[in-house]
MIVOSE-165814 format. One record per residue (C-alpha): residue number from 1; x, y, z. Coordinates in nm, 4 decimals. Layout:
<nodes>
+-----+----------+----------+----------+
|   n |       px |       py |       pz |
+-----+----------+----------+----------+
| NUM |        X |        Y |        Z |
...
+-----+----------+----------+----------+
</nodes>
This chain:
<nodes>
+-----+----------+----------+----------+
|   n |       px |       py |       pz |
+-----+----------+----------+----------+
|   1 |  -0.4342 |  -1.5575 |   1.6225 |
|   2 |  -0.0913 |  -1.5070 |   1.5148 |
|   3 |  -0.1374 |  -1.4863 |   1.1535 |
|   4 |   0.2859 |  -1.5038 |   1.0669 |
|   5 |   0.2673 |  -1.8793 |   1.2006 |
|   6 |  -0.0183 |  -1.9628 |   1.0143 |
|   7 |   0.1166 |  -1.8180 |   0.6877 |
|   8 |   0.4051 |  -2.0522 |   0.8040 |
|   9 |   0.1698 |  -2.3689 |   0.8948 |
|  10 |   0.0137 |  -2.3465 |   0.5630 |
|  11 |   0.3648 |  -2.3592 |   0.3304 |
|  12 |   0.4623 |  -2.6571 |   0.5064 |
|  13 |   0.2307 |  -2.8230 |   0.4226 |
|  14 |   0.2641 |  -2.8989 |   0.0228 |
|  15 |   0.0435 |  -2.8588 |  -0.2481 |
|  16 |   0.2208 |  -2.8262 |  -0.5482 |
|  17 |   0.0095 |  -2.7773 |  -0.8509 |
|  18 |   0.0915 |  -3.0013 |  -1.0568 |
|  19 |   0.0000 |  -3.2622 |  -0.9273 |
|  20 |  -0.2322 |  -3.0122 |  -0.7585 |
|  21 |  -0.3157 |  -3.2311 |  -0.4993 |
|  22 |  -0.4554 |  -3.0192 |  -0.1850 |
|  23 |  -0.6020 |  -3.2980 |   0.0846 |
|  24 |  -0.3823 |  -3.1792 |   0.3372 |
|  25 |  -0.3832 |  -2.7907 |   0.3250 |
|  26 |  -0.7466 |  -2.8409 |   0.2979 |
|  27 |  -0.7797 |  -2.9921 |   0.5686 |
|  28 |  -0.5375 |  -2.8270 |   0.8184 |
|  29 |  -0.7787 |  -2.4707 |   0.6700 |
|  30 |  -1.0842 |  -2.6731 |   0.7282 |
|  31 |  -0.9684 |  -2.7328 |   1.1232 |
|  32 |  -0.8852 |  -2.3934 |   1.1153 |
|  33 |  -1.2269 |  -2.2807 |   1.0270 |
|  34 |  -1.4238 |  -2.5036 |   1.2627 |
|  35 |  -1.1932 |  -2.3882 |   1.5614 |
|  36 |  -1.2660 |  -2.0312 |   1.5046 |
|  37 |  -1.6321 |  -2.1546 |   1.4805 |
|  38 |  -1.7218 |  -2.1042 |   1.0666 |
|  39 |  -1.8566 |  -2.4744 |   0.9597 |
|  40 |  -1.6941 |  -2.5713 |   0.6837 |
|  41 |  -1.7301 |  -2.8052 |   0.3563 |
|  42 |  -1.4636 |  -3.0135 |   0.1975 |
|  43 |  -1.5425 |  -3.0345 |  -0.2203 |
|  44 |  -1.3260 |  -3.4009 |  -0.3640 |
|  45 |  -1.2392 |  -3.4021 |  -0.6888 |
|  46 |  -0.9779 |  -3.5862 |  -0.8074 |
|  47 |  -0.5946 |  -3.6917 |  -0.7088 |
|  48 |  -0.7080 |  -3.4804 |  -0.4339 |
|  49 |  -0.7991 |  -3.1473 |  -0.5962 |
|  50 |  -0.9805 |  -3.0007 |  -0.3112 |
|  51 |  -1.1627 |  -2.7178 |  -0.2140 |
|  52 |  -1.2932 |  -2.6116 |   0.1649 |
|  53 |  -1.5607 |  -2.3568 |   0.1792 |
|  54 |  -1.7575 |  -2.2541 |   0.4810 |
|  55 |  -2.1325 |  -2.4093 |   0.4695 |
|  56 |  -2.3325 |  -2.1260 |   0.4898 |
|  57 |  -2.2751 |  -1.8890 |   0.1441 |
|  58 |  -2.4776 |  -1.6376 |   0.2481 |
|  59 |  -2.2596 |  -1.3484 |   0.2909 |
|  60 |  -2.2770 |  -1.0085 |   0.1219 |
|  61 |  -1.8908 |  -1.0342 |   0.1028 |
|  62 |  -1.7021 |  -1.3510 |   0.0136 |
|  63 |  -1.3121 |  -1.3489 |   0.0988 |
|  64 |  -1.1078 |  -1.6050 |  -0.1366 |
|  65 |  -0.8105 |  -1.7444 |  -0.1493 |
|  66 |  -0.5764 |  -2.0148 |  -0.3792 |
|  67 |  -0.4484 |  -2.3071 |  -0.1633 |
|  68 |  -0.1889 |  -2.4441 |  -0.4575 |
|  69 |   0.1281 |  -2.2980 |  -0.5259 |
|  70 |   0.3790 |  -2.3582 |  -0.8214 |
|  71 |   0.6616 |  -2.6058 |  -0.7912 |
|  72 |   0.9822 |  -2.5172 |  -0.6425 |
|  73 |   1.2964 |  -2.6993 |  -0.6617 |
|  74 |   1.5376 |  -2.6935 |  -0.3315 |
|  75 |   1.8693 |  -2.5594 |  -0.5226 |
|  76 |   1.9037 |  -2.1555 |  -0.4761 |
|  77 |   1.6948 |  -2.0951 |  -0.2238 |
|  78 |   1.8827 |  -1.9538 |   0.0906 |
|  79 |   1.5957 |  -2.1640 |   0.3185 |
|  80 |   1.4759 |  -2.4605 |   0.1871 |
|  81 |   1.1067 |  -2.3697 |   0.0096 |
|  82 |   0.9268 |  -2.4994 |   0.2090 |
|  83 |   1.0064 |  -2.4619 |   0.5839 |
|  84 |   0.8101 |  -2.1528 |   0.6272 |
|  85 |   1.0944 |  -2.0002 |   0.7758 |
|  86 |   0.9928 |  -1.7272 |   1.0332 |
|  87 |   1.2630 |  -1.4163 |   1.0675 |
|  88 |   1.1805 |  -1.0996 |   1.2354 |
|  89 |   1.1241 |  -0.9178 |   0.9087 |
|  90 |   0.9813 |  -1.2043 |   0.6616 |
|  91 |   0.8240 |  -1.5208 |   0.6121 |
|  92 |   0.9559 |  -1.7579 |   0.3520 |
|  93 |   0.8478 |  -2.0480 |   0.1693 |
|  94 |   0.6751 |  -2.1384 |  -0.1701 |
|  95 |   0.3410 |  -1.9111 |  -0.1071 |
|  96 |   0.4789 |  -1.7075 |   0.0895 |
|  97 |   0.3508 |  -1.4840 |  -0.1693 |
|  98 |   0.1526 |  -1.6483 |  -0.3906 |
|  99 |  -0.0662 |  -1.6491 |  -0.1845 |
| 100 |  -0.0735 |  -1.8460 |   0.1683 |
| 101 |   0.0210 |  -1.4955 |   0.2653 |
| 102 |  -0.2982 |  -1.4125 |   0.2032 |
| 103 |  -0.5096 |  -1.6614 |   0.3350 |
| 104 |  -0.3250 |  -1.6194 |   0.6645 |
| 105 |  -0.4456 |  -1.2971 |   0.6359 |
| 106 |  -0.8259 |  -1.3614 |   0.5461 |
| 107 |  -0.8508 |  -1.6346 |   0.8484 |
| 108 |  -0.6619 |  -1.4086 |   1.1019 |
| 109 |  -0.9724 |  -1.1121 |   1.0017 |
| 110 |  -1.1998 |  -1.3648 |   1.0545 |
| 111 |  -1.0960 |  -1.4697 |   1.3423 |
| 112 |  -1.0956 |  -1.1004 |   1.4935 |
| 113 |  -1.3930 |  -0.9868 |   1.3763 |
| 114 |  -1.5865 |  -1.3384 |   1.5290 |
| 115 |  -1.4346 |  -1.2564 |   1.8516 |
| 116 |  -1.5913 |  -0.8916 |   1.8148 |
| 117 |  -1.9382 |  -1.0720 |   1.8831 |
| 118 |  -2.0734 |  -0.9591 |   1.5507 |
| 119 |  -2.3228 |  -1.2007 |   1.2839 |
| 120 |  -2.0000 |  -1.2258 |   1.0255 |
| 121 |  -2.1609 |  -1.0969 |   0.6834 |
| 122 |  -1.8845 |  -1.2844 |   0.4419 |
| 123 |  -1.8816 |  -1.6280 |   0.3508 |
| 124 |  -1.5173 |  -1.8364 |   0.2696 |
| 125 |  -1.3853 |  -2.0103 |  -0.0528 |
| 126 |  -1.0252 |  -2.1154 |  -0.0275 |
| 127 |  -0.9454 |  -2.3196 |  -0.3887 |
| 128 |  -0.7474 |  -2.5291 |  -0.5555 |
| 129 |  -0.6163 |  -2.5224 |  -0.9110 |
| 130 |  -0.5988 |  -2.1472 |  -0.9598 |
| 131 |  -0.2353 |  -2.2317 |  -1.0606 |
| 132 |  -0.3542 |  -2.4601 |  -1.3277 |
| 133 |  -0.6025 |  -2.2893 |  -1.4609 |
| 134 |  -0.8849 |  -2.3264 |  -1.2161 |
| 135 |  -1.1365 |  -2.5985 |  -1.3801 |
| 136 |  -1.1195 |  -2.8088 |  -1.0153 |
| 137 |  -1.1646 |  -2.4534 |  -0.8120 |
| 138 |  -1.2957 |  -2.1503 |  -0.8412 |
| 139 |  -1.4496 |  -2.3072 |  -1.1874 |
| 140 |  -1.5651 |  -2.5794 |  -1.0154 |
| 141 |  -1.7890 |  -2.3989 |  -0.7553 |
| 142 |  -1.9316 |  -2.2140 |  -0.9551 |
| 143 |  -2.0215 |  -2.4484 |  -1.2080 |
| 144 |  -2.1531 |  -2.6869 |  -0.8927 |
| 145 |  -2.3591 |  -2.3394 |  -0.7742 |
| 146 |  -2.1463 |  -2.3652 |  -0.4587 |
| 147 |  -2.0884 |  -1.9947 |  -0.4614 |
| 148 |  -2.3342 |  -1.7205 |  -0.5504 |
| 149 |  -2.2882 |  -1.3804 |  -0.6709 |
| 150 |  -2.1739 |  -1.1153 |  -0.4590 |
| 151 |  -1.8951 |  -0.9161 |  -0.3449 |
| 152 |  -1.5431 |  -1.0641 |  -0.3210 |
| 153 |  -1.1952 |  -1.0091 |  -0.2225 |
| 154 |  -0.9223 |  -1.1995 |  -0.4033 |
| 155 |  -0.6096 |  -1.2389 |  -0.1299 |
| 156 |  -0.3833 |  -1.2304 |  -0.4595 |
| 157 |  -0.0556 |  -1.0093 |  -0.3996 |
| 158 |  -0.0897 |  -0.6337 |  -0.5096 |
| 159 |   0.0768 |  -0.3452 |  -0.4635 |
| 160 |   0.0439 |  -0.2349 |  -0.0721 |
| 161 |  -0.1307 |   0.0649 |  -0.1423 |
| 162 |  -0.3494 |  -0.0439 |  -0.4242 |
| 163 |  -0.6493 |  -0.2928 |  -0.4961 |
| 164 |  -0.6326 |  -0.4279 |  -0.8092 |
| 165 |  -1.0119 |  -0.4305 |  -1.0023 |
| 166 |  -0.9348 |  -0.5409 |  -1.3285 |
| 167 |  -0.7232 |  -0.8173 |  -1.5397 |
| 168 |  -0.6153 |  -0.7965 |  -1.9341 |
| 169 |  -0.7913 |  -1.0845 |  -2.1341 |
| 170 |  -0.6531 |  -1.4115 |  -2.2116 |
| 171 |  -0.5665 |  -1.5955 |  -2.5279 |
| 172 |  -0.4164 |  -1.9083 |  -2.5990 |
| 173 |  -0.4138 |  -2.1092 |  -2.8937 |
| 174 |  -0.2037 |  -2.4107 |  -3.0559 |
| 175 |  -0.0865 |  -2.3523 |  -3.4084 |
| 176 |   0.0686 |  -2.6783 |  -3.6544 |
| 177 |   0.2243 |  -2.5612 |  -3.9490 |
| 178 |   0.2308 |  -2.8128 |  -4.2059 |
| 179 |   0.5145 |  -2.7822 |  -4.5170 |
| 180 |   0.6327 |  -3.0016 |  -4.8224 |
| 181 |   0.9446 |  -3.1738 |  -4.6930 |
| 182 |   1.1887 |  -3.1735 |  -4.9478 |
| 183 |   1.5973 |  -3.2474 |  -4.9433 |
| 184 |   1.7823 |  -2.9232 |  -4.7544 |
| 185 |   2.0020 |  -2.8659 |  -5.0390 |
| 186 |   1.7727 |  -2.7620 |  -5.2396 |
| 187 |   1.5923 |  -2.5663 |  -4.9900 |
| 188 |   1.4423 |  -2.2815 |  -5.0622 |
| 189 |   1.3964 |  -2.3559 |  -5.4431 |
| 190 |   1.2334 |  -2.7083 |  -5.3548 |
| 191 |   1.0353 |  -2.7948 |  -5.0757 |
| 192 |   0.7938 |  -2.5828 |  -4.8334 |
| 193 |   0.9439 |  -2.5545 |  -4.4835 |
| 194 |   0.7054 |  -2.5448 |  -4.1786 |
| 195 |   0.9686 |  -2.4073 |  -3.9479 |
| 196 |   1.0052 |  -2.1489 |  -4.1967 |
| 197 |   0.5966 |  -2.0838 |  -4.1845 |
| 198 |   0.6148 |  -2.0322 |  -3.8429 |
| 199 |   0.8795 |  -1.7875 |  -3.8139 |
| 200 |   0.7188 |  -1.5641 |  -4.0837 |
| 201 |   0.3997 |  -1.5665 |  -3.8599 |
| 202 |   0.5882 |  -1.4596 |  -3.4871 |
| 203 |   0.7321 |  -1.1870 |  -3.7657 |
| 204 |   0.3634 |  -1.0441 |  -3.7975 |
| 205 |   0.2779 |  -1.1142 |  -3.4219 |
| 206 |   0.4797 |  -0.8184 |  -3.3307 |
| 207 |   0.3030 |  -0.5762 |  -3.5659 |
| 208 |   0.0347 |  -0.7120 |  -3.4107 |
| 209 |   0.1604 |  -0.6089 |  -3.0473 |
| 210 |   0.2707 |  -0.2665 |  -3.1775 |
| 211 |  -0.1344 |  -0.1884 |  -3.1998 |
| 212 |  -0.2052 |   0.0069 |  -2.9416 |
| 213 |  -0.5534 |   0.0272 |  -2.7888 |
| 214 |  -0.7733 |   0.3337 |  -2.7409 |
| 215 |  -0.9149 |   0.3732 |  -2.4568 |
| 216 |  -1.2074 |   0.5589 |  -2.2752 |
| 217 |  -1.1276 |   0.8584 |  -2.0171 |
| 218 |  -1.1981 |   0.6595 |  -1.6831 |
| 219 |  -1.0079 |   0.3362 |  -1.8254 |
| 220 |  -0.7056 |   0.5391 |  -1.9726 |
| 221 |  -0.7146 |   0.6989 |  -1.5264 |
| 222 |  -0.7409 |   0.3668 |  -1.4233 |
| 223 |  -0.4542 |   0.3328 |  -1.6398 |
| 224 |  -0.2271 |   0.5666 |  -1.5662 |
| 225 |  -0.1836 |   0.4852 |  -1.2105 |
| 226 |  -0.1232 |   0.1325 |  -1.2308 |
| 227 |   0.1209 |   0.1903 |  -1.5051 |
| 228 |   0.3222 |   0.5005 |  -1.2029 |
| 229 |   0.2335 |   0.1870 |  -0.9301 |
| 230 |   0.4079 |  -0.0882 |  -1.1588 |
| 231 |   0.6833 |   0.1515 |  -1.2743 |
| 232 |   0.7827 |   0.3108 |  -0.9150 |
| 233 |   1.1591 |   0.2301 |  -0.8489 |
| 234 |   1.2751 |   0.1663 |  -1.2151 |
| 235 |   1.3231 |   0.3501 |  -1.5025 |
| 236 |   1.0786 |   0.0609 |  -1.7823 |
| 237 |   0.7842 |   0.1415 |  -1.9431 |
| 238 |   0.5112 |  -0.0013 |  -1.8752 |
| 239 |   0.2951 |   0.1326 |  -2.0831 |
| 240 |   0.2659 |  -0.1298 |  -2.3504 |
| 241 |   0.1397 |  -0.3981 |  -2.0788 |
| 242 |  -0.1423 |  -0.2785 |  -2.0184 |
| 243 |  -0.2541 |  -0.0812 |  -2.3768 |
| 244 |  -0.1534 |  -0.2978 |  -2.6171 |
| 245 |  -0.1799 |  -0.6941 |  -2.7156 |
| 246 |   0.1888 |  -0.8763 |  -2.4901 |
| 247 |   0.2493 |  -1.2224 |  -2.6489 |
| 248 |   0.4960 |  -1.5089 |  -2.5522 |
| 249 |   0.5322 |  -1.8067 |  -2.8237 |
| 250 |   0.5895 |  -2.0293 |  -2.4973 |
| 251 |   0.6504 |  -2.3811 |  -2.6876 |
| 252 |   0.7592 |  -2.4386 |  -3.0312 |
| 253 |   0.8537 |  -2.7143 |  -3.1816 |
| 254 |   0.9095 |  -2.8615 |  -3.5363 |
| 255 |   1.1708 |  -3.0261 |  -3.7954 |
| 256 |   1.1743 |  -3.4006 |  -3.8613 |
| 257 |   1.6469 |  -3.4054 |  -3.9501 |
| 258 |   1.8816 |  -3.1484 |  -3.9787 |
| 259 |   1.8737 |  -3.1937 |  -4.3720 |
| 260 |   1.4706 |  -3.2381 |  -4.4303 |
| 261 |   1.2996 |  -2.9146 |  -4.4788 |
| 262 |   1.0264 |  -2.9070 |  -4.1907 |
| 263 |   0.7052 |  -3.0980 |  -4.2845 |
| 264 |   0.5384 |  -3.0008 |  -3.9210 |
| 265 |   0.6040 |  -2.6887 |  -3.6826 |
| 266 |   0.3946 |  -2.6964 |  -3.3568 |
| 267 |   0.3439 |  -2.3286 |  -3.1789 |
| 268 |   0.1881 |  -2.2577 |  -2.8251 |
| 269 |   0.0723 |  -1.9322 |  -2.7906 |
| 270 |   0.0170 |  -1.7261 |  -2.5009 |
| 271 |  -0.1572 |  -1.3750 |  -2.5627 |
| 272 |  -0.2605 |  -1.1463 |  -2.3169 |
| 273 |  -0.5645 |  -0.8520 |  -2.4528 |
| 274 |  -0.5560 |  -0.4898 |  -2.2822 |
| 275 |  -0.9363 |  -0.3342 |  -2.2685 |
| 276 |  -1.1289 |  -0.2827 |  -2.5784 |
| 277 |  -0.9429 |  -0.5818 |  -2.7508 |
| 278 |  -1.1779 |  -0.8909 |  -2.8528 |
| 279 |  -1.0538 |  -1.2111 |  -2.8541 |
| 280 |  -1.2465 |  -1.3651 |  -3.1480 |
| 281 |  -1.2304 |  -1.0177 |  -3.3136 |
| 282 |  -0.8640 |  -1.0940 |  -3.3007 |
| 283 |  -0.8578 |  -1.4888 |  -3.3589 |
| 284 |  -0.9711 |  -1.4418 |  -3.6575 |
| 285 |  -0.7155 |  -1.1286 |  -3.7878 |
| 286 |  -0.4570 |  -1.3899 |  -3.6759 |
| 287 |  -0.5879 |  -1.6830 |  -3.8905 |
| 288 |  -0.6011 |  -1.4815 |  -4.1898 |
| 289 |  -0.2199 |  -1.4137 |  -4.1631 |
| 290 |  -0.1213 |  -1.8055 |  -4.0880 |
| 291 |  -0.1094 |  -2.0340 |  -4.4289 |
| 292 |  -0.4497 |  -2.2064 |  -4.4928 |
| 293 |  -0.2903 |  -2.5860 |  -4.4949 |
| 294 |  -0.2259 |  -2.4637 |  -4.0794 |
| 295 |  -0.4424 |  -2.5204 |  -3.8003 |
| 296 |  -0.5158 |  -2.3314 |  -3.4923 |
| 297 |  -0.6905 |  -2.4261 |  -3.2296 |
| 298 |  -0.8124 |  -2.1709 |  -2.9376 |
| 299 |  -0.6895 |  -2.2949 |  -2.5865 |
| 300 |  -0.8609 |  -2.0476 |  -2.3622 |
| 301 |  -1.0213 |  -1.7153 |  -2.4345 |
| 302 |  -1.1699 |  -1.4860 |  -2.2311 |
| 303 |  -1.1591 |  -1.0869 |  -2.2553 |
| 304 |  -1.0262 |  -0.8174 |  -2.0251 |
| 305 |  -1.2631 |  -0.7395 |  -1.7405 |
| 306 |  -1.3437 |  -0.4505 |  -1.4826 |
| 307 |  -1.5343 |  -0.3780 |  -1.1123 |
| 308 |  -1.6373 |  -0.0220 |  -1.1246 |
| 309 |  -1.4216 |   0.1952 |  -0.9289 |
| 310 |  -1.6924 |   0.3381 |  -0.7662 |
| 311 |  -1.9013 |  -0.0114 |  -0.6487 |
| 312 |  -1.9208 |  -0.0165 |  -0.2708 |
| 313 |  -1.6439 |  -0.2940 |  -0.2370 |
| 314 |  -1.3516 |  -0.0821 |  -0.4382 |
| 315 |  -1.4192 |   0.2537 |  -0.2282 |
| 316 |  -1.4247 |   0.0664 |   0.1431 |
| 317 |  -1.1333 |  -0.2021 |   0.0645 |
| 318 |  -0.9729 |   0.1726 |  -0.0441 |
| 319 |  -1.0939 |   0.3326 |   0.2469 |
| 320 |  -0.9559 |   0.0530 |   0.4735 |
| 321 |  -0.5735 |   0.0733 |   0.3014 |
| 322 |  -0.5865 |   0.4491 |   0.3486 |
| 323 |  -0.7093 |   0.4371 |   0.6835 |
| 324 |  -0.3760 |   0.1391 |   0.7740 |
| 325 |  -0.1635 |   0.2804 |   0.6138 |
| 326 |  -0.2023 |   0.6750 |   0.6368 |
| 327 |  -0.2264 |   0.6895 |   0.2444 |
| 328 |  -0.4851 |   0.8025 |  -0.0087 |
| 329 |  -0.5355 |   0.4701 |  -0.2159 |
| 330 |  -0.6624 |   0.4050 |  -0.5799 |
| 331 |  -0.7723 |   0.1531 |  -0.7143 |
| 332 |  -0.5312 |  -0.0038 |  -1.0310 |
| 333 |  -0.5525 |  -0.2832 |  -1.2965 |
| 334 |  -0.3078 |  -0.5977 |  -1.3440 |
| 335 |  -0.1676 |  -0.7502 |  -1.7047 |
| 336 |  -0.1932 |  -1.0912 |  -1.5711 |
| 337 |  -0.5489 |  -1.2568 |  -1.5083 |
| 338 |  -0.7116 |  -1.4964 |  -1.1904 |
| 339 |  -0.9772 |  -1.6258 |  -1.0759 |
| 340 |  -1.1333 |  -1.2380 |  -1.0543 |
| 341 |  -1.2451 |  -1.3284 |  -1.4010 |
| 342 |  -1.4557 |  -1.5948 |  -1.3676 |
| 343 |  -1.5789 |  -1.5210 |  -1.0867 |
| 344 |  -1.6910 |  -1.1722 |  -1.2839 |
| 345 |  -1.8083 |  -1.3463 |  -1.5955 |
| 346 |  -2.0720 |  -1.4924 |  -1.2990 |
| 347 |  -2.1472 |  -1.1516 |  -1.1899 |
| 348 |  -1.9694 |  -1.1064 |  -0.8701 |
| 349 |  -1.8269 |  -0.7873 |  -0.8492 |
| 350 |  -1.4309 |  -0.8866 |  -0.7759 |
| 351 |  -1.0623 |  -0.7191 |  -0.6613 |
| 352 |  -0.7461 |  -0.8301 |  -0.5904 |
| 353 |  -0.5675 |  -0.7374 |  -0.2545 |
| 354 |  -0.3420 |  -0.9162 |  -0.0461 |
| 355 |   0.0332 |  -0.9170 |   0.0836 |
| 356 |   0.3503 |  -1.0341 |  -0.0560 |
| 357 |   0.6558 |  -0.9814 |  -0.2035 |
| 358 |   0.6399 |  -0.9008 |  -0.5510 |
| 359 |   0.9693 |  -0.9330 |  -0.6797 |
| 360 |   1.0077 |  -1.3011 |  -0.5450 |
| 361 |   0.6516 |  -1.4470 |  -0.6602 |
| 362 |   0.7441 |  -1.7836 |  -0.8429 |
| 363 |   1.0628 |  -1.7646 |  -0.7668 |
| 364 |   1.3653 |  -1.7670 |  -0.5494 |
| 365 |   1.3331 |  -1.7321 |  -0.1771 |
| 366 |   0.9920 |  -1.6418 |  -0.2062 |
| 367 |   0.9006 |  -1.4498 |   0.0869 |
| 368 |   0.5858 |  -1.1941 |   0.2566 |
| 369 |   0.6865 |  -0.9215 |   0.5566 |
| 370 |   0.5229 |  -0.9668 |   0.8358 |
| 371 |   0.4187 |  -0.6478 |   0.9469 |
| 372 |   0.2975 |  -0.6420 |   0.5437 |
| 373 |   0.0328 |  -0.9858 |   0.6840 |
| 374 |  -0.0308 |  -0.7469 |   0.9872 |
| 375 |  -0.1761 |  -0.4643 |   0.8118 |
| 376 |  -0.3697 |  -0.6831 |   0.6118 |
| 377 |  -0.5689 |  -0.8752 |   0.8510 |
| 378 |  -0.6023 |  -0.5052 |   0.9830 |
| 379 |  -0.7281 |  -0.4098 |   0.5973 |
| 380 |  -0.9358 |  -0.7112 |   0.5791 |
| 381 |  -1.1416 |  -0.6894 |   0.9335 |
| 382 |  -1.1959 |  -0.2935 |   0.9037 |
| 383 |  -1.3656 |  -0.4419 |   0.5485 |
| 384 |  -1.5592 |  -0.7024 |   0.7118 |
| 385 |  -1.6589 |  -0.4192 |   0.9579 |
| 386 |  -1.8034 |  -0.2453 |   0.7058 |
| 387 |  -2.0399 |  -0.4956 |   0.5551 |
| 388 |  -2.1713 |  -0.5692 |   0.9445 |
| 389 |  -2.2299 |  -0.2531 |   0.9165 |
| 390 |  -2.4176 |  -0.2252 |   0.6153 |
| 391 |  -2.6372 |  -0.5684 |   0.7160 |
| 392 |  -2.7287 |  -0.3750 |   1.0717 |
| 393 |  -2.8616 |  -0.0929 |   0.8784 |
| 394 |  -3.0827 |  -0.3007 |   0.6962 |
| 395 |  -3.2249 |  -0.5061 |   0.9675 |
+-----+----------+----------+----------+
</nodes>
C-alpha cells in the first residue's frame, strides 16, 4: 500500500470541522479496511458526524486517528489546500499533518501486518469531531461502549523521535461582567464599567500565570526532556509552557455605545493547566477574584493526564522509534489537549505518535514528509508485531 498516495486521497476528501461532515471520508476508510480484510462499522451521527471502527474491538492495542480537519481558505497556499499534491519530498494539503497522514500510516501498517499472516492484535477507530471537542467522535464511542479500555496509540503529529505520553489539562469558561451604566463624561466618578472589570480581571490572570507548579522527580525529568525537544532550533524559553498555567482570553466583547459606561462585558477564556494543578481549585480561586455581580460559567474541565513511561505501550513504541531512526527514544509530554485525555479517564493507556510538519499544522501549506510517513508506517508495524508476540506467548 502506497502510504503517500493514501494520504493524498484522504486530503482530497473534504471533512472540514465545522461543519464536521465526515461521511465521505469515513466511507472511503471503510472501503480501505474492507480491502485489507478488516470488517468495519460506521456510526452515523447528526449532520454527517460519522466514525468508522473495526467491527471487532477485542485487540490488545487500539490504533486511532481523527478524520476531521480545520477549514482552510485558498488564499496564500502554494497548492490548493485540498489538492493532495505530491512531489518528491512532501504531500501537501489540509490535514496532511493533522492528521490524515497519521491515519494513512495506520492503514498502511495494518495492511502490512495483515499480509504477514498473523492474527491482528489490534482494533481500529477513525473518529470525527476531534477538532470540535470530540462530542460526536471519541466521546460518543466511549459513551456507547463501542471501544473498550486497552492500550491505544493516537496518530497525532509529534516530534519524530518522541511519543507524547501526557497532556496538560484544559479549563474553558465564560464570564459575564455586569456594570452600572452612566454618561461617559462623568466616568469614573459615576458609573461602574463592566469593561474595566474585565480588564482588572485579566491583570490578575497575569499573576496566576506567573505561578510555577512543583513537579515530582519523574515528572520533572519528562518536562525537561520535553522542553529540550520542543525548543530545538530556537532560543525561546519553553519552561513556562509546561510548568505554569497558560491562558488566552480568546473572545471579549462589551459596551453598548462609546459614550455610555459599559453595563455588560463578556469574556471567553481558555486555560491550559500543568500537572499538579487542580481545575476545580483554580476555578474557585478565579471566582474569588471577579466581582460578586459577575457570573462565571465553566465550559470544559479536565486535569492534566499521563500514561506511565514504564508501561509496555510506551516502552515498545520508544523501541520501535529507536530501531527505525537509529536513536534512543524517550517519551515527552505536550502542552495541548487531544482525545487522549478522554481515553485515559475511561481507563485506556494512551500515547500519541504520528507524522507531520508541526510548523504547518492548522496553517498555510500544511504538509507531511513522505519519508516520515514511511517511517511511521514502519514504527506502527513494529509496534503491532510487539503485541502479536504477546498474543502468541499467551496462547
